[in-house]
TIPATI-914452 format. One record per residue: x, y, z negated of N, C-alpha, C in turn. Coordinates in steps of 0.05 Angstrom, whole numbers, plus 5000, padded with zeros to 4 digits. Example, Ala and Ser with C-alpha at 12.3 -4.5 7.8 and 13.67 -1.06 7.14 Angstrom:
2
REC  n_x  n_y  n_z ca_x ca_y ca_z  c_x  c_y  c_z
REC 5264 4886 4844 5246 4910 4844 5264 4934 4844
REC 5257 4955 4858 5273 4979 4857 5258 5001 4843
//
This chain:
258
REC  n_x  n_y  n_z ca_x ca_y ca_z  c_x  c_y  c_z
REC 5017 4976 5000 5000 5000 5000 5017 5025 5000
REC 5038 5024 4983 5056 5047 4982 5070 5052 5009
REC 5078 5030 5022 5092 5032 5048 5073 5044 5068
REC 5047 5037 5068 5028 5048 5086 5024 5078 5082
REC 5024 5087 5057 5021 5115 5051 5045 5131 5061
REC 5069 5119 5058 5093 5132 5067 5093 5134 5098
REC 5084 5112 5111 5083 5112 5140 5064 5133 5150
REC 5041 5135 5137 5021 5155 5146 5031 5183 5141
REC 5045 5187 5119 5056 5214 5113 5077 5223 5133
REC 5090 5203 5146 5110 5209 5166 5097 5213 5193
REC 5077 5197 5199 5064 5198 5226 5051 5225 5231
REC 5037 5235 5211 5021 5260 5215 5039 5284 5222
REC 5061 5289 5206 5079 5311 5214 5092 5307 5242
REC 5099 5282 5248 5111 5276 5274 5091 5282 5296
REC 5066 5274 5292 5045 5279 5312 5041 5309 5316
REC 5041 5324 5294 5037 5353 5296 5061 5365 5311
REC 5085 5356 5306 5108 5367 5319 5107 5360 5349
REC 5098 5336 5356 5096 5328 5384 5076 5346 5398
REC 5053 5351 5386 5033 5368 5398 5043 5397 5402
REC 5058 5406 5382 5069 5433 5383 5089 5435 5406
REC 5106 5416 5408 5126 5416 5430 5113 5413 5457
REC 5092 5397 5459 5078 5394 5484 5065 5420 5492
REC 5053 5434 5473 5040 5459 5479 5060 5479 5489
REC 5084 5480 5476 5105 5499 5485 5114 5492 5513
REC 5118 5466 5518 5128 5458 5544 5108 5465 5566
REC 5082 5464 5559 5062 5471 5579 5062 5501 5585
REC 5069 5516 5565 5069 5545 5568 5094 5555 5584
REC 5117 5542 5579 5142 5551 5592 5156 5527 5605
REC 5154 5526 5631 5168 5504 5645 5196 5514 5653
REC 5216 5496 5650 5243 5503 5657 5252 5485 5680
REC 5261 5497 5701 5270 5483 5725 5298 5472 5719
REC 5302 5446 5723 5328 5433 5717 5341 5422 5742
REC 5332 5430 5765 5344 5420 5790 5370 5433 5798
REC 5379 5428 5822 5405 5436 5832 5405 5464 5845
REC 5382 5476 5848 5381 5501 5863 5367 5524 5847
REC 5378 5532 5824 5364 5553 5809 5363 5579 5824
REC 5382 5585 5841 5382 5610 5856 5359 5610 5877
REC 5354 5587 5889 5332 5585 5908 5305 5584 5894
REC 5304 5571 5871 5280 5571 5854 5273 5600 5847
REC 5293 5616 5839 5288 5643 5831 5277 5660 5854
REC 5289 5657 5878 5279 5671 5901 5250 5663 5907
REC 5244 5637 5906 5217 5628 5913 5196 5639 5894
REC 5200 5637 5868 5179 5646 5849 5177 5676 5848
REC 5197 5691 5859 5195 5720 5861 5186 5729 5888
REC 5180 5711 5906 5172 5717 5933 5143 5708 5940
REC 5135 5686 5928 5109 5673 5935 5088 5683 5916
REC 5070 5699 5925 5048 5709 5909 5030 5685 5900
REC 5027 5682 5874 5011 5661 5863 5025 5635 5856
REC 5052 5635 5860 5067 5610 5853 5067 5605 5823
REC 5064 5580 5816 5066 5572 5788 5094 5568 5778
REC 5112 5558 5796 5139 5552 5788 5143 5523 5780
REC 5122 5506 5784 5124 5478 5778 5102 5463 5793
REC 5104 5436 5793 5083 5419 5804 5067 5407 5781
REC 5041 5406 5784 5024 5392 5765 5021 5363 5774
REC 5027 5344 5757 5024 5316 5764 5010 5303 5740
REC 5003 5277 5744 4990 5262 5723 5009 5258 5699
REC 5035 5262 5704 5055 5259 5682 5063 5286 5670
REC 5049 5307 5677 5055 5333 5666 5067 5351 5688
REC 5081 5371 5679 5094 5390 5697 5121 5380 5707
REC 5125 5382 5733 5149 5372 5745 5161 5394 5763
REC 5187 5391 5769 5201 5411 5785 5189 5413 5813
REC 5187 5437 5824 5178 5440 5852 5199 5427 5870
REC 5190 5421 5894 5208 5408 5914 5222 5430 5930
REC 5249 5430 5927 5265 5450 5941 5286 5436 5958
REC 5287 5444 5984 5305 5431 6002 5319 5451 6020
REC 5345 5451 6021 5361 5468 6038 5358 5458 6067
REC 5350 5476 6085 5346 5469 6113 5369 5477 6131
REC 5381 5501 6125 5403 5511 6142 5418 5533 6127
REC 5443 5537 6135 5459 5560 6124 5472 5573 6148
REC 5474 5600 6147 5489 5614 6168 5517 5620 6158
REC 5533 5631 6175 5561 5636 6169 5566 5659 6150
REC 5544 5673 6142 5547 5696 6124 5535 5690 6096
REC 5528 5665 6092 5519 5656 6066 5489 5655 6062
REC 5473 5663 6082 5444 5661 6079 5436 5631 6078
REC 5413 5627 6065 5403 5599 6063 5373 5599 6071
REC 5367 5581 6090 5339 5576 6097 5331 5551 6082
REC 5309 5552 6067 5301 5529 6050 5271 5527 6049
REC 5261 5504 6040 5233 5500 6036 5227 5496 6007
REC 5203 5505 5999 5194 5504 5971 5166 5494 5971
REC 5160 5475 5953 5132 5464 5951 5126 5457 5923
REC 5102 5464 5915 5092 5457 5888 5073 5433 5889
REC 5069 5422 5913 5053 5398 5916 5023 5403 5917
REC 5008 5383 5925 4980 5386 5930 4963 5388 5905
REC 4975 5382 5882 4958 5381 5857 4954 5409 5845
REC 4969 5429 5854 4965 5456 5844 4942 5469 5858
REC 4937 5494 5852 4914 5508 5865 4918 5509 5895
REC 4895 5513 5909 4897 5514 5938 4915 5536 5947
REC 4918 5557 5931 4933 5580 5939 4963 5574 5941
REC 4974 5558 5923 5003 5554 5922 5012 5526 5926
REC 4995 5509 5939 5001 5481 5941 5018 5473 5965
REC 5019 5489 5985 5032 5481 6010 5062 5486 6009
REC 5075 5479 6031 5104 5483 6033 5109 5510 6046
REC 5130 5524 6035 5138 5550 6045 5166 5549 6055
REC 5172 5564 6077 5199 5568 6087 5208 5595 6077
REC 5232 5596 6065 5242 5621 6055 5271 5625 6063
REC 5281 5650 6062 5309 5656 6067 5320 5673 6044
REC 5341 5663 6032 5356 5679 6012 5380 5691 6026
REC 5385 5717 6021 5407 5731 6034 5434 5723 6023
REC 5437 5724 5996 5463 5719 5984 5460 5716 5954
REC 5481 5707 5941 5484 5706 5912 5509 5721 5905
REC 5506 5739 5885 5529 5753 5874 5527 5753 5844
REC 5546 5740 5831 5545 5738 5802 5520 5723 5793
REC 5504 5736 5776 5480 5723 5765 5455 5731 5780
REC 5458 5743 5804 5435 5753 5819 5433 5740 5847
REC 5408 5737 5855 5401 5728 5882 5388 5751 5896
REC 5393 5753 5923 5383 5775 5939 5366 5765 5962
REC 5345 5780 5968 5328 5772 5991 5313 5797 6000
REC 5304 5796 6026 5287 5817 6036 5259 5813 6025
REC 5247 5833 6012 5220 5830 6001 5200 5829 6024
REC 5178 5813 6020 5155 5812 6038 5159 5795 6063
REC 5183 5797 6075 5186 5784 6101 5207 5761 6100
REC 5211 5749 6077 5230 5728 6075 5216 5701 6071
REC 5190 5699 6075 5175 5674 6070 5152 5672 6089
REC 5147 5647 6099 5123 5640 6114 5113 5613 6103
REC 5086 5610 6104 5074 5585 6095 5074 5565 6118
REC 5076 5540 6111 5077 5519 6132 5052 5518 6148
REC 5029 5525 6137 5004 5525 6152 5004 5546 6174
REC 5021 5566 6171 5024 5587 6191 5036 5576 6217
REC 5050 5553 6214 5063 5542 6237 5047 5519 6250
REC 5025 5512 6238 5010 5489 6248 4998 5494 6275
REC 4988 5518 6280 4975 5524 6305 4992 5540 6324
REC 5018 5542 6318 5037 5556 6335 5062 5539 6336
REC 5080 5547 6354 5105 5532 6355 5122 5537 6330
REC 5128 5516 6316 5142 5520 6290 5169 5533 6294
REC 5184 5524 6314 5211 5536 6317 5209 5566 6325
REC 5188 5573 6340 5184 5601 6346 5180 5618 6321
REC 5163 5607 6303 5157 5622 6279 5182 5624 6261
REC 5198 5602 6260 5222 5602 6244 5242 5622 6256
REC 5243 5624 6282 5261 5643 6295 5253 5672 6288
REC 5227 5677 6286 5217 5703 6278 5226 5709 6249
REC 5224 5689 6232 5233 5691 6204 5263 5697 6203
REC 5278 5683 6219 5307 5687 6220 5313 5715 6230
REC 5299 5724 6250 5304 5751 6261 5299 5772 6240
REC 5276 5771 6226 5270 5790 6205 5292 5791 6184
REC 5305 5768 6180 5324 5766 6158 5353 5767 6168
REC 5357 5776 6193 5383 5781 6205 5400 5755 6204
REC 5389 5733 6210 5403 5707 6210 5427 5707 6229
REC 5449 5698 6219 5474 5696 6234 5485 5724 6243
REC 5476 5745 6230 5486 5772 6236 5501 5782 6211
REC 5520 5800 6215 5535 5811 6192 5516 5822 6171
REC 5523 5818 6146 5506 5827 6124 5503 5857 6125
REC 5478 5866 6123 5472 5895 6123 5475 5907 6096
REC 5471 5933 6094 5471 5947 6069 5450 5934 6051
REC 5458 5925 6027 5439 5910 6010 5419 5928 5995
REC 5418 5954 6002 5399 5972 5989 5370 5964 5996
REC 5367 5949 6019 5340 5940 6027 5333 5914 6014
REC 5351 5901 6000 5346 5875 5987 5331 5879 5961
REC 5317 5858 5954 5306 5855 5926 5327 5839 5911
REC 5334 5848 5887 5354 5834 5871 5340 5823 5846
REC 5343 5797 5841 5331 5785 5817 5352 5768 5803
REC 5351 5769 5777 5369 5753 5761 5362 5723 5763
REC 5382 5706 5768 5377 5678 5771 5368 5666 5745
REC 5346 5651 5745 5335 5640 5721 5322 5613 5727
REC 5320 5596 5707 5307 5570 5711 5278 5570 5700
REC 5269 5593 5692 5241 5596 5684 5228 5619 5699
REC 5203 5615 5708 5188 5636 5720 5179 5655 5699
REC 5185 5681 5702 5178 5700 5681 5148 5702 5677
REC 5140 5709 5652 5112 5712 5646 5102 5740 5651
REC 5120 5759 5655 5112 5786 5662 5110 5804 5637
REC 5109 5830 5641 5109 5849 5619 5082 5855 5607
REC 5060 5846 5620 5033 5852 5611 5023 5831 5591
REC 5013 5840 5569 5003 5821 5548 4979 5806 5558
REC 4974 5783 5546 4950 5767 5554 4925 5782 5549
REC 4923 5798 5528 4899 5813 5522 4894 5834 5544
REC 4915 5847 5552 4911 5867 5574 4905 5854 5600
REC 4916 5830 5606 4910 5816 5630 4880 5807 5630
REC 4870 5799 5607 4842 5792 5606 4824 5816 5612
REC 4831 5839 5600 4816 5863 5605 4816 5870 5635
REC 4841 5868 5647 4843 5875 5675 4827 5855 5692
REC 4828 5830 5685 4813 5810 5700 4783 5816 5699
REC 4773 5824 5676 4745 5831 5674 4738 5855 5691
REC 4757 5873 5694 4752 5896 5712 4752 5888 5741
REC 4771 5871 5749 4773 5863 5777 4749 5846 5785
REC 4742 5827 5767 4719 5810 5773 4697 5816 5752
REC 4677 5830 5759 4657 5840 5740 4639 5818 5730
REC 4635 5797 5745 4617 5775 5737 4629 5761 5713
REC 4617 5761 5689 4629 5748 5665 4631 5718 5667
REC 4616 5705 5686 4617 5676 5688 4642 5665 5701
REC 4657 5682 5715 4679 5671 5730 4704 5665 5713
REC 4705 5674 5688 4729 5669 5672 4723 5650 5648
REC 4700 5637 5648 4695 5618 5627 4714 5594 5629
REC 4723 5585 5605 4740 5561 5603 4766 5564 5620
REC 4776 5589 5622 4801 5594 5636 4820 5608 5616
REC 4845 5608 5622 4865 5621 5605 4878 5644 5621
REC 4889 5663 5607 4903 5685 5620 4925 5675 5639
REC 4938 5654 5631 4960 5643 5647 4950 5634 5675
REC 4927 5622 5677 4917 5613 5702 4902 5634 5717
REC 4891 5654 5703 4875 5674 5716 4893 5695 5730
REC 4914 5703 5716 4932 5725 5726 4960 5714 5729
REC 4970 5711 5753 4997 5700 5757 5016 5722 5764
REC 5037 5723 5749 5057 5744 5752 5075 5738 5776
REC 5082 5760 5791 5101 5758 5813 5128 5770 5805
REC 5130 5796 5802 5155 5809 5793 5150 5838 5786
REC 5171 5850 5775 5170 5878 5767 5189 5894 5785
REC 5185 5921 5784 5205 5938 5798 5224 5950 5778
REC 5241 5968 5787 5262 5979 5770 5251 5997 5748
REC 5226 6005 5751 5215 6025 5732 5192 6014 5715
REC 5189 5987 5715 5169 5975 5698 5142 5969 5710
REC 5138 5976 5735 5113 5968 5748 5114 5937 5753
REC 5090 5925 5757 5090 5896 5761 5067 5889 5779
REC 5070 5866 5792 5050 5855 5810 5040 5828 5799
REC 5014 5825 5798 5001 5800 5790 4981 5791 5811
REC 4974 5766 5812 4953 5756 5829 4930 5748 5811
REC 4906 5760 5814 4882 5753 5800 4867 5732 5816
REC 4860 5710 5803 4847 5687 5817 4819 5684 5808
REC 4800 5687 5826 4772 5683 5820 4766 5654 5815
REC 4751 5647 5794 4748 5620 5785 4719 5610 5784
REC 4700 5626 5790 4672 5617 5788 4660 5610 5815
REC 4636 5602 5814 4623 5593 5839 4621 5616 5859
REC 4617 5640 5849 4614 5663 5867 4641 5672 5878
REC 4663 5669 5862 4689 5679 5871 4709 5657 5873
REC 4700 5633 5880 4718 5610 5880 4743 5614 5896
REC 4741 5626 5919 4764 5629 5937 4774 5658 5938
REC 4770 5674 5918 4778 5702 5918 4804 5706 5904
REC 4823 5719 5917 4849 5725 5906 4854 5755 5910
REC 4862 5768 5888 4866 5797 5889 4893 5804 5876
REC 4910 5817 5892 4935 5827 5881 4930 5853 5866
REC 4944 5856 5843 4940 5879 5825 4968 5890 5819
REC 4971 5917 5823 4996 5930 5816 4991 5946 5790
REC 5005 5939 5769 5004 5953 5744 5026 5974 5743
REC 5019 5997 5731 5039 6017 5726 5055 6010 5701
REC 5076 6025 5696 5093 6019 5673 5078 6021 5646
REC 5057 6038 5646 5041 6041 5621 5019 6021 5619
REC 5019 6000 5636 5001 5978 5636 4973 5985 5647
REC 4970 6008 5660 4945 6015 5673 4947 6007 5702
REC 4923 6006 5715 4923 6002 5744 4898 6017 5755
REC 4899 6024 5781 4878 6037 5794 4861 6017 5808
REC 4836 6014 5800 4818 5993 5811 4814 5996 5841
REC 4814 6021 5850 4809 6026 5878 4835 6025 5895
REC 4856 6038 5885 4880 6040 5901 4903 6021 5892
REC 4898 6006 5870 4919 5989 5859 4913 5959 5862
REC 4893 5952 5879 4886 5924 5883 4883 5919 5912
REC 4887 5893 5919 4885 5884 5947 4874 5856 5948
REC 4852 5852 5962 4841 5825 5965 4857 5810 5986
REC 4867 5786 5979 4882 5770 5998 4863 5751 6012
REC 4858 5756 6037 4839 5740 6052 4853 5719 6069
REC 4879 5723 6075 4895 5704 6090 4923 5705 6078
REC 4932 5683 6066 4958 5683 6052 4981 5684 6071
REC 4976 5681 6097 4998 5682 6116 5003 5709 6128
REC 4984 5728 6125 4988 5754 6139 4982 5777 6120
REC 4986 5774 6094 4980 5795 6076 5005 5812 6069
REC 5028 5804 6078 5053 5816 6066 5056 5845 6073
REC 5049 5853 6097 5050 5881 6105 5031 5898 6087
REC 5007 5887 6083 4988 5901 6066 4997 5903 6037
REC 5010 5881 6027 5020 5882 6000 5043 5902 5997
REC 5060 5904 6017 5081 5924 6017 5069 5952 6016
REC 5048 5957 6032 5035 5983 6032 5022 5989 6005
REC 5010 5968 5993 4998 5972 5966 5019 5980 5946
REC 5041 5967 5946 5063 5973 5927 5073 6001 5932
REC 5077 6009 5957 5087 6036 5963 5067 6057 5954
REC 5041 6051 5958 5020 6070 5950 5021 6075 5920
REC 5029 6054 5905 5030 6056 5876 5058 6062 5866
REC 5076 6072 5883 5101 6083 5875 5123 6063 5869
REC 5121 6039 5881 5139 6017 5875 5168 6026 5879
REC 5184 6020 5859 5213 6026 5859 5220 6056 5862
REC 5201 6073 5855 5207 6101 5854 5204 6111 5825
REC 5218 6132 5817 5215 6142 5790 5187 6151 5784
REC 5177 6146 5760 5150 6154 5753 5146 6184 5753
//
């Protein structure tokens, strides 16, 4: 009897510890693969990316594969989070990283990525050639002032906006109260990246029957506010929104002093 009581007293704390660790691991996934620099570029380029694959065994590393390198250090690679994630971020993407210097990876914002579905109804090599052209493939490296610079990391950042503020913003973007039932701030508002002055971009994902396929990009100012009319953009086609997203960011002062 005494042995049973001791065993039970040990099992309960161990079970609590396991649940706590599981909860933490679900909140913060760490990429342990061979390409942290490519992982960093992908999660800072793909609007709506989770940074991991959801499987029946839990969260797993996204699939990253180097496809080509040019003589100046650029890398063409593919990134996929698998079919088990949301429809928005489940497919394979082709991306180009310009270079790595120290702890930072560099890429052209907006035009360094295309989705694989964009190549299904067109010649794939033609589309990849367009991607290479936009990214100066096999040409001497240009002035890097046009590059986006991000610190290489094995975790996708959670962003500067608190969960409470994200919930409030979500309620503003989607007025119907039914669309955020049984959802969490993490799945409703997905962080992309920040600029040099504290502004940030998130993707708001509609989750109810009325807004099932609705995706809206939101630009927050450094003071955590956003303009509902001029600071949001509905994403109707994930393959052709990048010019509009660039314009949205410029309208909201992206990378300019406040």
